[in-house]
N, C-alpha and C positions, 0 to 999 in steps of 0.2 A: 505492498499501500505507499505511494505520497504519499510522502510530510510537507509543513508548512515549512518552508526558508526562515531559516531565524533571523534573516534579515524585517521577516516580513513581521514580524514579532516585536521592533523595537516601534517605541512611541513611533506616530508619524509624524513628521518635521514638519512644524506650521500650524500645530496644534494644543493648547493650553491642556495638560493632565488636568483627573477629573478632580474635582474640591470637595474638601464634605461638606454637607448640607444639599447634597446632588444638583449640584452647578456643573453643568453640558460643557458640551468641546466646545472649543471656540471652532466657527464656522471654518472649512476652507480657504483658503488662500487661491485653489485654480480653480477656474470657472468646469462645475460639475459638464458633460456630455450624457445628453438626456434620448431615448432612442427607442421606439416602438416595441415593445413583445406579444406577439396572440400568443394566447395559452393555450394550451390543448389540453395536459391536464394537470387537474390541479390536486395538490397538496391533501397527501393521504389514499390517493386514489392505488388502486392495481390492473385496472385499466388503460389501454395504451392506446388512445385517442390519437389519429394525427389527421391534421387537414388536407380536405381532398382539394387540390385546386382548381380540379378540375367541374368539381361538380359544387364547389364554394363551399361544404359545408367539413361538417365533424364527420369522421369516417371512426368507427371501435374498429381496430386494425389486431389488437388480441387484447387475452389479458393475460400480465407476470405470469410466467409457470413456478415465482417463486413466492414464497408467504414477505412478501415484502410491500411496501408502499414509499412512494418516492415523494423524498422528503423534503420536496417548494411544489411549487406551479412550474411545469416544467412547460416548454413549448418552443418559440425562434425567434431571432430580430426580426421585425418585418424588412424586405426589401434586401439583403443579405444571401452572400451565396458561398459555401466554404469551402473550406478545397477536396473535401466529398463530392462539390457539386449534388448537396442541398442546403436549405437554409442554414441558417449559423445558429445551432441550437441555445438553445437559455434558462436558466433556475432563476426563478424569481419569488427571493425569500419574504415573506407574508407571514402576521400572526393568525389573520382567515383565509381561507382557500377560494381563490375563484373562482369561475365555469369555465369550459372550453368553448373557443371563443371571445372572449377579453381580452379586450386591445389595451395592455399596461404598459403607460408610461415608466422607464426604468431608468438606473444611473448604475453600467458595468461597476464592480470594486475588482472581479478578480475574474481568473479565465484559470479551469481544470481542463490540463493535455492529457489524453489519453488515445489508447488505442482498442479497434473493436475488431469482427472481424472481416470487415471491410476497408480497412486499415485507420490514418490517425485520425482519430474524434472530439475538437474541441467544444467547452462547453462555459459558453461564460453563466455566471453569477452575476447579478446583478437584485437589486433594492426599488422599491416604488418610490418613486419620485409624491407620490401622494399620498403618500402616508407618514406622518410627523413622527410614530415612534421609528425612523430610519431617517432622519433629519442631518443626524447629526452622523449618519457614516456614511466614510467614504474614500473610502482603504479597506480590503481585505482583511486585517488584520483586527481592526475595527468589529465583527463579526467574532461570536464564541467559539475556540477551536473544535467543542464537541460536534460543531452543529456541520465542520468544513469538517473535520472527520465521517460528520453520518454521512454524506453525498459522499466522499471517497468509498466507502464501505459498499456503498448503494449498486455503485458504476464496477461496483470490482467484483458483485458476487451476484448481481439482478440475472444476465443471461445463465449462470453454469448451470441449469437444467433444462435449457434448450441446446448446450455442449456447443456452447459459441463462446468463443476465447475473447476476455479482456483485459487489461493491465491499463492501474492507473496510475501516468508516472510522474503525477504533483504539479502544484499550486502555482502561478505567476499573478503577480497581482494589477492592482486599475494598470499603470501604464499599459502592461501588456494588453492588455484585454481590451482597454481603446485602441489599441494597434489592432490588433486582432477584429475586431468591429470595422475600424475603417478599410483595413483591406478587404470585408466582405463585402463591404458597401459597394465599393472601386469592381473586386470580381464581379458583381450584380449588375451595374453599371454598366459595365464593357459588356458583360451577356446579353442583356435587354438595351443594349444604344443599335441603331444602325450602322450599317459594315463601316462607312469610313469610317467613322467615331468609333467604335469597335476598336477596326486597326492602331487607329493611334491610343487608346486608352489601354490596350494592352501591352504597349510598344514602349509607353510611361510604367506601366506595373514592372514591368522588365526590369526597366534601369534603378527605377526605384530600388529592388531585392538587388538589383546588383551593386549599391551602393550602403546597404547593413553590415 
């Protein structure tokens, strides 16, 4: 199972430590990135719902083989394309589950890197922008370590009874999550743009990758 890098457990630069009496953290100095997440599976469900882009409806793909439930609302970030040619997956930390088809504005705070039977599979972890309980959460380290461990455990074993391999590689923080989202948005625009614009965006994406 992956682990949270030590650097992510350190106090966040630019934030005040919690004070006696329940004083809140100072607001982050960086401007938050907000994107729309489409929820397919609510927290606590064993049903694997998926959005059907042809029918524009939510379809029950399968029920989990293992006696597990999703530890957070689960779906994808709208208008993105991940490396596996599917939408970029997202987990939304919530106190109350939403429902399949719910559109939630979220702030990415981390990304879980893993591998399944289809190859590399990245999952963004985000918090709802409209929930005041998460208004001071800007970094991965500000979420409970046990909650992150639950997510890792879930994705390590949830396909075991289907005989499909998965491997969790570990967490990265907000900057990497935001970069992953931007890359997926660029990939989506390149795929859906007219041919000439598509070629230009693909070339720009390749140049950007070479500079990293």
